[in-house]
C-alpha positions in Angstrom: 16.3 3.0 1.4 13.7 2.0 -1.1 10.2 0.9 -0.3 11.2 -2.6 -1.2 14.2 -2.5 1.1 12.0 -1.2 3.9 9.5 -4.0 3.3 12.3 -6.6 3.2 13.7 -5.3 6.5 10.2 -5.6 8.1 9.9 -9.1 6.8 13.4 -10.1 7.9 12.7 -8.9 11.5 9.1 -9.9 11.8 9.0 -13.4 10.2 12.3 -15.2 10.7 11.2 -18.3 8.9 12.2 -20.5 6.0 13.3 -19.0 2.7 10.2 -20.0 0.9 7.9 -18.5 3.5 10.0 -15.3 3.4 9.7 -15.2 -0.4 5.9 -15.5 -0.2 5.9 -12.6 2.3 7.9 -10.5 -0.2 5.5 -11.4 -2.9 2.6 -10.5 -0.7 4.1 -7.0 0.1 4.8 -6.5 -3.6 1.1 -7.2 -4.4 0.0 -4.8 -1.6 2.3 -2.1 -2.9 1.1 -2.6 -6.5 -2.5 -2.5 -5.4 -1.8 0.8 -3.5 -0.1 2.2 -6.6 -3.1 1.3 -8.7 -5.5 2.9 -6.2 -3.4 6.1 -6.1 -3.3 6.3 -9.9 -7.1 6.0 -10.1 -7.5 8.7 -7.5 -5.1 11.0 -9.4 -7.1 10.4 -12.6 -10.4 11.2 -10.8 -8.9 14.3 -9.2 -7.4 15.5 -12.6 -10.9 15.1 -14.2 -12.5 17.2 -11.4 -9.8 19.9 -11.7 -10.3 20.0 -15.5 -14.0 20.5 -15.0 -13.4 23.3 -12.5 -10.9 25.0 -14.8 -13.4 24.8 -17.6 -16.2 26.3 -15.5 -13.8 29.1 -14.4 -12.9 29.9 -18.0 -16.7 30.1 -18.7 -17.1 32.6 -15.9 -19.1 30.3 -13.6 -18.7 31.4 -10.0 -19.2 28.8 -7.3 -19.8 30.1 -3.8 -19.8 28.1 -0.7 -21.2 29.1 2.7 -18.6 29.8 5.3 -18.3 26.9 7.7 -19.8 27.4 11.2 -16.6 26.2 12.8 -13.2 26.6 11.2 -11.4 23.6 9.9 -8.6 22.6 12.3 -6.0 23.4 9.7 -7.5 26.8 8.7 -5.8 29.7 10.4 -8.3 31.8 12.3 -7.0 35.1 11.1 -7.3 34.4 7.4 -10.6 34.2 5.4 -11.6 30.9 3.9 -10.5 30.6 0.3 -12.9 29.7 -2.5 -12.6 26.2 -4.0 -11.6 27.5 -7.4 -8.7 29.5 -6.0 -7.4 26.4 -4.2 -7.7 24.1 -7.1 -7.0 26.1 -10.2 -3.7 27.7 -11.1 
């Protein structure tokens, strides 16, 4: 099932109205999906730029250190040390 099919199914169940109103809802969902795609593309471009800078700094020998958090992140296992930012982002 594609995203469009899912949106169409939601529309069909949620707004059982005239065909013209349904079509306007489909267009609305298309615009929402397109806007989300554009936002995601912009985020990816920004992230790629940040990662390029971090890779460059790593090649230049720059070492970034960060203080250990006072409380572990909920998704960080307690028995493993916290990784450096460069090891998470680069290669």
